[in-house]
HTML snippet that shows the backbone in 3Dmol.js (N, CA, C, O; Angstrom):
<script src="https://3Dmol.org/build/3Dmol-min.js"></script>
<div id="view" style="width:600px;height:400px;position:relative"></div>
<script>
const pdb = `
ATOM      1  N   MET A   1     -17.463  46.178  -9.586  1.00  0.00           N
ATOM      2  CA  MET A   1     -18.135  46.372  -8.318  1.00  0.00           C
ATOM      3  C   MET A   1     -17.092  46.329  -7.209  1.00  0.00           C
ATOM      4  O   MET A   1     -16.237  45.444  -7.186  1.00  0.00           O
ATOM      5  N   LEU A   2     -17.164  47.273  -6.303  1.00  0.00           N
ATOM      6  CA  LEU A   2     -16.296  47.301  -5.130  1.00  0.00           C
ATOM      7  C   LEU A   2     -17.069  46.733  -3.954  1.00  0.00           C
ATOM      8  O   LEU A   2     -18.126  47.252  -3.595  1.00  0.00           O
ATOM      9  N   THR A   3     -16.556  45.684  -3.358  1.00  0.00           N
ATOM     10  CA  THR A   3     -17.174  45.115  -2.163  1.00  0.00           C
ATOM     11  C   THR A   3     -16.104  44.904  -1.115  1.00  0.00           C
ATOM     12  O   THR A   3     -14.976  44.522  -1.425  1.00  0.00           O
ATOM     13  N   LEU A   4     -16.468  45.156   0.115  1.00  0.00           N
ATOM     14  CA  LEU A   4     -15.541  44.974   1.222  1.00  0.00           C
ATOM     15  C   LEU A   4     -15.976  43.852   2.139  1.00  0.00           C
ATOM     16  O   LEU A   4     -15.193  43.382   2.964  1.00  0.00           O
ATOM     17  N   ASP A   5     -17.225  43.417   2.001  1.00  0.00           N
ATOM     18  CA  ASP A   5     -17.771  42.383   2.870  1.00  0.00           C
ATOM     19  C   ASP A   5     -18.995  41.780   2.186  1.00  0.00           C
ATOM     20  O   ASP A   5     -19.525  42.351   1.232  1.00  0.00           O
ATOM     21  N   GLU A   6     -19.428  40.655   2.664  1.00  0.00           N
ATOM     22  CA  GLU A   6     -20.643  40.033   2.141  1.00  0.00           C
ATOM     23  C   GLU A   6     -21.876  40.739   2.710  1.00  0.00           C
ATOM     24  O   GLU A   6     -21.862  41.188   3.856  1.00  0.00           O
ATOM     25  N   LEU A   7     -22.928  40.836   1.921  1.00  0.00           N
ATOM     26  CA  LEU A   7     -24.189  41.416   2.359  1.00  0.00           C
ATOM     27  C   LEU A   7     -24.779  40.562   3.475  1.00  0.00           C
ATOM     28  O   LEU A   7     -24.889  39.343   3.341  1.00  0.00           O
ATOM     29  N   GLN A   8     -25.156  41.202   4.568  1.00  0.00           N
ATOM     30  CA  GLN A   8     -25.755  40.517   5.711  1.00  0.00           C
ATOM     31  C   GLN A   8     -27.251  40.827   5.760  1.00  0.00           C
ATOM     32  O   GLN A   8     -27.704  41.815   5.181  1.00  0.00           O
ATOM     33  N   GLN A   9     -28.004  39.992   6.442  1.00  0.00           N
ATOM     34  CA  GLN A   9     -29.462  40.108   6.490  1.00  0.00           C
ATOM     35  C   GLN A   9     -29.928  41.463   7.025  1.00  0.00           C
ATOM     36  O   GLN A   9     -30.912  42.002   6.517  1.00  0.00           O
ATOM     37  N   ASN A  10     -29.266  42.028   8.020  1.00  0.00           N
ATOM     38  CA  ASN A  10     -29.715  43.273   8.648  1.00  0.00           C
ATOM     39  C   ASN A  10     -29.105  44.527   8.032  1.00  0.00           C
ATOM     40  O   ASN A  10     -29.370  45.630   8.509  1.00  0.00           O
ATOM     41  N   ASP A  11     -28.294  44.386   6.985  1.00  0.00           N
ATOM     42  CA  ASP A  11     -27.666  45.548   6.364  1.00  0.00           C
ATOM     43  C   ASP A  11     -28.712  46.480   5.771  1.00  0.00           C
ATOM     44  O   ASP A  11     -29.770  46.042   5.318  1.00  0.00           O
ATOM     45  N   LYS A  12     -28.403  47.760   5.782  1.00  0.00           N
ATOM     46  CA  LYS A  12     -29.262  48.779   5.184  1.00  0.00           C
ATOM     47  C   LYS A  12     -28.745  49.037   3.774  1.00  0.00           C
ATOM     48  O   LYS A  12     -27.552  49.267   3.581  1.00  0.00           O
ATOM     49  N   THR A  13     -29.633  49.001   2.797  1.00  0.00           N
ATOM     50  CA  THR A  13     -29.226  49.217   1.410  1.00  0.00           C
ATOM     51  C   THR A  13     -30.045  50.339   0.795  1.00  0.00           C
ATOM     52  O   THR A  13     -31.193  50.567   1.176  1.00  0.00           O
ATOM     53  N   TRP A  14     -29.444  51.035  -0.158  1.00  0.00           N
ATOM     54  CA  TRP A  14     -30.163  52.027  -0.937  1.00  0.00           C
ATOM     55  C   TRP A  14     -29.442  52.209  -2.259  1.00  0.00           C
ATOM     56  O   TRP A  14     -28.285  51.820  -2.414  1.00  0.00           O
ATOM     57  N   GLU A  15     -30.144  52.804  -3.202  1.00  0.00           N
ATOM     58  CA  GLU A  15     -29.585  53.033  -4.526  1.00  0.00           C
ATOM     59  C   GLU A  15     -29.716  54.500  -4.870  1.00  0.00           C
ATOM     60  O   GLU A  15     -30.733  55.127  -4.573  1.00  0.00           O
ATOM     61  N   ALA A  16     -28.684  55.050  -5.498  1.00  0.00           N
ATOM     62  CA  ALA A  16     -28.700  56.437  -5.949  1.00  0.00           C
ATOM     63  C   ALA A  16     -27.907  56.526  -7.246  1.00  0.00           C
ATOM     64  O   ALA A  16     -26.775  56.050  -7.325  1.00  0.00           O
ATOM     65  N   ASN A  17     -28.495  57.126  -8.242  1.00  0.00           N
ATOM     66  CA  ASN A  17     -27.832  57.316  -9.537  1.00  0.00           C
ATOM     67  C   ASN A  17     -27.273  56.017 -10.099  1.00  0.00           C
ATOM     68  O   ASN A  17     -26.189  56.005 -10.682  1.00  0.00           O
ATOM     69  N   GLY A  18     -28.005  54.929  -9.928  1.00  0.00           N
ATOM     70  CA  GLY A  18     -27.600  53.649 -10.479  1.00  0.00           C
ATOM     71  C   GLY A  18     -26.556  52.892  -9.679  1.00  0.00           C
ATOM     72  O   GLY A  18     -26.101  51.834 -10.114  1.00  0.00           O
ATOM     73  N   LEU A  19     -26.164  53.405  -8.519  1.00  0.00           N
ATOM     74  CA  LEU A  19     -25.190  52.736  -7.659  1.00  0.00           C
ATOM     75  C   LEU A  19     -25.887  52.207  -6.418  1.00  0.00           C
ATOM     76  O   LEU A  19     -26.751  52.882  -5.858  1.00  0.00           O
ATOM     77  N   GLN A  20     -25.525  51.007  -5.983  1.00  0.00           N
ATOM     78  CA  GLN A  20     -26.096  50.437  -4.763  1.00  0.00           C
ATOM     79  C   GLN A  20     -25.107  50.627  -3.620  1.00  0.00           C
ATOM     80  O   GLN A  20     -23.909  50.386  -3.768  1.00  0.00           O
ATOM     81  N   PHE A  21     -25.635  51.065  -2.473  1.00  0.00           N
ATOM     82  CA  PHE A  21     -24.835  51.291  -1.277  1.00  0.00           C
ATOM     83  C   PHE A  21     -25.353  50.405  -0.156  1.00  0.00           C
ATOM     84  O   PHE A  21     -26.557  50.175  -0.046  1.00  0.00           O
ATOM     85  N   VAL A  22     -24.447  49.911   0.672  1.00  0.00           N
ATOM     86  CA  VAL A  22     -24.798  49.011   1.766  1.00  0.00           C
ATOM     87  C   VAL A  22     -24.032  49.434   3.011  1.00  0.00           C
ATOM     88  O   VAL A  22     -22.820  49.645   2.959  1.00  0.00           O
ATOM     89  N   LEU A  23     -24.739  49.557   4.132  1.00  0.00           N
ATOM     90  CA  LEU A  23     -24.114  49.848   5.426  1.00  0.00           C
ATOM     91  C   LEU A  23     -24.633  48.864   6.457  1.00  0.00           C
ATOM     92  O   LEU A  23     -25.792  48.451   6.415  1.00  0.00           O
ATOM     93  N   ASP A  24     -23.759  48.493   7.384  1.00  0.00           N
ATOM     94  CA  ASP A  24     -24.230  47.662   8.488  1.00  0.00           C
ATOM     95  C   ASP A  24     -25.104  48.526   9.394  1.00  0.00           C
ATOM     96  O   ASP A  24     -25.005  49.752   9.338  1.00  0.00           O
ATOM     97  N   PRO A  25     -25.957  47.927  10.227  1.00  0.00           N
ATOM     98  CA  PRO A  25     -26.897  48.696  11.046  1.00  0.00           C
ATOM     99  C   PRO A  25     -26.222  49.734  11.949  1.00  0.00           C
ATOM    100  O   PRO A  25     -26.755  50.831  12.115  1.00  0.00           O
ATOM    101  N   PHE A  26     -25.059  49.413  12.536  1.00  0.00           N
ATOM    102  CA  PHE A  26     -24.390  50.386  13.406  1.00  0.00           C
ATOM    103  C   PHE A  26     -23.933  51.597  12.603  1.00  0.00           C
ATOM    104  O   PHE A  26     -24.193  52.733  12.998  1.00  0.00           O
ATOM    105  N   ALA A  27     -23.260  51.369  11.490  1.00  0.00           N
ATOM    106  CA  ALA A  27     -22.793  52.487  10.667  1.00  0.00           C
ATOM    107  C   ALA A  27     -23.974  53.323  10.185  1.00  0.00           C
ATOM    108  O   ALA A  27     -23.912  54.552  10.199  1.00  0.00           O
ATOM    109  N   ALA A  28     -25.046  52.663   9.760  1.00  0.00           N
ATOM    110  CA  ALA A  28     -26.228  53.382   9.286  1.00  0.00           C
ATOM    111  C   ALA A  28     -26.832  54.245  10.387  1.00  0.00           C
ATOM    112  O   ALA A  28     -27.361  55.321  10.104  1.00  0.00           O
ATOM    113  N   SER A  29     -26.764  53.794  11.633  1.00  0.00           N
ATOM    114  CA  SER A  29     -27.329  54.573  12.741  1.00  0.00           C
ATOM    115  C   SER A  29     -26.485  55.802  13.069  1.00  0.00           C
ATOM    116  O   SER A  29     -26.978  56.728  13.714  1.00  0.00           O
ATOM    117  N   GLN A  30     -25.239  55.828  12.645  1.00  0.00           N
ATOM    118  CA  GLN A  30     -24.337  56.937  12.944  1.00  0.00           C
ATOM    119  C   GLN A  30     -24.355  58.024  11.874  1.00  0.00           C
ATOM    120  O   GLN A  30     -23.791  59.100  12.073  1.00  0.00           O
ATOM    121  N   ILE A  31     -24.990  57.752  10.755  1.00  0.00           N
ATOM    122  CA  ILE A  31     -24.933  58.672   9.620  1.00  0.00           C
ATOM    123  C   ILE A  31     -26.307  59.267   9.358  1.00  0.00           C
ATOM    124  O   ILE A  31     -27.272  58.548   9.097  1.00  0.00           O
ATOM    125  N   LYS A  32     -26.382  60.597   9.432  1.00  0.00           N
ATOM    126  CA  LYS A  32     -27.617  61.294   9.081  1.00  0.00           C
ATOM    127  C   LYS A  32     -27.537  61.799   7.644  1.00  0.00           C
ATOM    128  O   LYS A  32     -28.518  61.764   6.902  1.00  0.00           O
ATOM    129  N   GLN A  33     -26.353  62.265   7.268  1.00  0.00           N
ATOM    130  CA  GLN A  33     -26.103  62.736   5.914  1.00  0.00           C
ATOM    131  C   GLN A  33     -24.799  62.108   5.442  1.00  0.00           C
ATOM    132  O   GLN A  33     -23.895  61.853   6.238  1.00  0.00           O
ATOM    133  N   LEU A  34     -24.713  61.866   4.163  1.00  0.00           N
ATOM    134  CA  LEU A  34     -23.494  61.294   3.599  1.00  0.00           C
ATOM    135  C   LEU A  34     -23.349  61.830   2.187  1.00  0.00           C
ATOM    136  O   LEU A  34     -24.294  61.796   1.399  1.00  0.00           O
ATOM    137  N   ARG A  35     -22.169  62.323   1.875  1.00  0.00           N
ATOM    138  CA  ARG A  35     -21.915  62.818   0.523  1.00  0.00           C
ATOM    139  C   ARG A  35     -20.808  61.970  -0.090  1.00  0.00           C
ATOM    140  O   ARG A  35     -19.731  61.826   0.488  1.00  0.00           O
ATOM    141  N   ILE A  36     -21.081  61.417  -1.249  1.00  0.00           N
ATOM    142  CA  ILE A  36     -20.098  60.622  -1.973  1.00  0.00           C
ATOM    143  C   ILE A  36     -19.850  61.317  -3.305  1.00  0.00           C
ATOM    144  O   ILE A  36     -20.760  61.466  -4.121  1.00  0.00           O
ATOM    145  N   ASP A  37     -18.615  61.736  -3.511  1.00  0.00           N
ATOM    146  CA  ASP A  37     -18.231  62.425  -4.739  1.00  0.00           C
ATOM    147  C   ASP A  37     -17.250  61.569  -5.518  1.00  0.00           C
ATOM    148  O   ASP A  37     -16.456  60.825  -4.943  1.00  0.00           O
ATOM    149  N   TYR A  38     -17.319  61.687  -6.836  1.00  0.00           N
ATOM    150  CA  TYR A  38     -16.353  61.016  -7.696  1.00  0.00           C
ATOM    151  C   TYR A  38     -15.559  62.069  -8.440  1.00  0.00           C
ATOM    152  O   TYR A  38     -16.137  62.937  -9.095  1.00  0.00           O
ATOM    153  N   ASN A  39     -14.249  62.003  -8.346  1.00  0.00           N
ATOM    154  CA  ASN A  39     -13.353  62.930  -9.020  1.00  0.00           C
ATOM    155  C   ASN A  39     -12.813  62.222 -10.261  1.00  0.00           C
ATOM    156  O   ASN A  39     -11.973  61.329 -10.159  1.00  0.00           O
ATOM    157  N   GLU A  40     -13.303  62.628 -11.437  1.00  0.00           N
ATOM    158  CA  GLU A  40     -12.883  61.962 -12.672  1.00  0.00           C
ATOM    159  C   GLU A  40     -11.400  62.164 -12.954  1.00  0.00           C
ATOM    160  O   GLU A  40     -10.735  61.243 -13.427  1.00  0.00           O
ATOM    161  N   ALA A  41     -10.871  63.351 -12.673  1.00  0.00           N
ATOM    162  CA  ALA A  41      -9.460  63.632 -12.953  1.00  0.00           C
ATOM    163  C   ALA A  41      -8.539  62.720 -12.150  1.00  0.00           C
ATOM    164  O   ALA A  41      -7.505  62.283 -12.653  1.00  0.00           O
ATOM    165  N   GLU A  42      -8.910  62.431 -10.906  1.00  0.00           N
ATOM    166  CA  GLU A  42      -8.095  61.577 -10.037  1.00  0.00           C
ATOM    167  C   GLU A  42      -8.574  60.129 -10.026  1.00  0.00           C
ATOM    168  O   GLU A  42      -7.913  59.262  -9.456  1.00  0.00           O
ATOM    169  N   ASP A  43      -9.732  59.862 -10.657  1.00  0.00           N
ATOM    170  CA  ASP A  43     -10.333  58.527 -10.687  1.00  0.00           C
ATOM    171  C   ASP A  43     -10.463  57.958  -9.274  1.00  0.00           C
ATOM    172  O   ASP A  43     -10.002  56.855  -8.978  1.00  0.00           O
ATOM    173  N   GLU A  44     -11.116  58.762  -8.401  1.00  0.00           N
ATOM    174  CA  GLU A  44     -11.269  58.334  -7.011  1.00  0.00           C
ATOM    175  C   GLU A  44     -12.574  58.848  -6.427  1.00  0.00           C
ATOM    176  O   GLU A  44     -13.141  59.835  -6.896  1.00  0.00           O
ATOM    177  N   PHE A  45     -13.036  58.159  -5.393  1.00  0.00           N
ATOM    178  CA  PHE A  45     -14.215  58.565  -4.645  1.00  0.00           C
ATOM    179  C   PHE A  45     -13.782  59.227  -3.352  1.00  0.00           C
ATOM    180  O   PHE A  45     -12.735  58.897  -2.794  1.00  0.00           O
ATOM    181  N   SER A  46     -14.598  60.167  -2.874  1.00  0.00           N
ATOM    182  CA  SER A  46     -14.425  60.699  -1.524  1.00  0.00           C
ATOM    183  C   SER A  46     -15.763  60.577  -0.813  1.00  0.00           C
ATOM    184  O   SER A  46     -16.817  60.810  -1.406  1.00  0.00           O
ATOM    185  N   VAL A  47     -15.713  60.213   0.453  1.00  0.00           N
ATOM    186  CA  VAL A  47     -16.913  60.038   1.265  1.00  0.00           C
ATOM    187  C   VAL A  47     -16.832  61.016   2.418  1.00  0.00           C
ATOM    188  O   VAL A  47     -15.858  61.016   3.171  1.00  0.00           O
ATOM    189  N   VAL A  48     -17.861  61.856   2.562  1.00  0.00           N
ATOM    190  CA  VAL A  48     -17.878  62.879   3.603  1.00  0.00           C
ATOM    191  C   VAL A  48     -19.145  62.725   4.430  1.00  0.00           C
ATOM    192  O   VAL A  48     -20.252  62.697   3.893  1.00  0.00           O
ATOM    193  N   ASN A  49     -18.970  62.627   5.739  1.00  0.00           N
ATOM    194  CA  ASN A  49     -20.082  62.630   6.688  1.00  0.00           C
ATOM    195  C   ASN A  49     -20.014  63.972   7.408  1.00  0.00           C
ATOM    196  O   ASN A  49     -19.220  64.119   8.338  1.00  0.00           O
ATOM    197  N   PRO A  50     -20.828  64.966   7.005  1.00  0.00           N
ATOM    198  CA  PRO A  50     -20.738  66.286   7.610  1.00  0.00           C
ATOM    199  C   PRO A  50     -21.023  66.299   9.112  1.00  0.00           C
ATOM    200  O   PRO A  50     -20.632  67.240   9.802  1.00  0.00           O
ATOM    201  N   ASP A  51     -21.692  65.280   9.620  1.00  0.00           N
ATOM    202  CA  ASP A  51     -21.993  65.213  11.049  1.00  0.00           C
ATOM    203  C   ASP A  51     -20.942  64.429  11.822  1.00  0.00           C
ATOM    204  O   ASP A  51     -21.024  64.326  13.046  1.00  0.00           O
ATOM    205  N   GLY A  52     -19.963  63.880  11.126  1.00  0.00           N
ATOM    206  CA  GLY A  52     -18.947  63.053  11.773  1.00  0.00           C
ATOM    207  C   GLY A  52     -17.834  63.881  12.380  1.00  0.00           C
ATOM    208  O   GLY A  52     -17.822  65.106  12.256  1.00  0.00           O
ATOM    209  N   PRO A  53     -16.894  63.209  13.040  1.00  0.00           N
ATOM    210  CA  PRO A  53     -15.761  63.906  13.646  1.00  0.00           C
ATOM    211  C   PRO A  53     -14.942  64.625  12.582  1.00  0.00           C
ATOM    212  O   PRO A  53     -14.786  64.130  11.466  1.00  0.00           O
ATOM    213  N   GLN A  54     -14.432  65.773  12.931  1.00  0.00           N
ATOM    214  CA  GLN A  54     -13.619  66.564  12.019  1.00  0.00           C
ATOM    215  C   GLN A  54     -12.146  66.371  12.343  1.00  0.00           C
ATOM    216  O   GLN A  54     -11.764  66.247  13.507  1.00  0.00           O
ATOM    217  N   SER A  55     -11.334  66.348  11.312  1.00  0.00           N
ATOM    218  CA  SER A  55      -9.892  66.179  11.487  1.00  0.00           C
ATOM    219  C   SER A  55      -9.196  67.507  11.242  1.00  0.00           C
ATOM    220  O   SER A  55      -9.632  68.291  10.399  1.00  0.00           O
ATOM    221  N   SER A  56      -8.133  67.759  11.961  1.00  0.00           N
ATOM    222  CA  SER A  56      -7.359  68.978  11.749  1.00  0.00           C
ATOM    223  C   SER A  56      -6.111  68.696  10.932  1.00  0.00           C
ATOM    224  O   SER A  56      -5.238  69.557  10.821  1.00  0.00           O
ATOM    225  N   CYS A  57      -6.015  67.505  10.358  1.00  0.00           N
ATOM    226  CA  CYS A  57      -4.829  67.139   9.561  1.00  0.00           C
ATOM    227  C   CYS A  57      -4.814  67.878   8.244  1.00  0.00           C
ATOM    228  O   CYS A  57      -3.895  67.697   7.445  1.00  0.00           O
TER     229      CYS A  57
END
`;
const viewer = $3Dmol.createViewer("view");
viewer.addModel(pdb, "pdb");
viewer.setStyle({}, {cartoon: {color: "spectrum"}});
viewer.zoomTo();
viewer.render();
</script>
């Protein structure tokens, strides 16, 4: 399990495909859509918020 912080009372939680996700209320209010992909070849996750700021890097 990957955790970055302790679960707080007001956190928003949901489950998808057997995985539990947790966001604090501010982060949850900023996200309308969220895509989380797992790349097996690289053994890594990528998180994309299509409504978030775009980078030109």
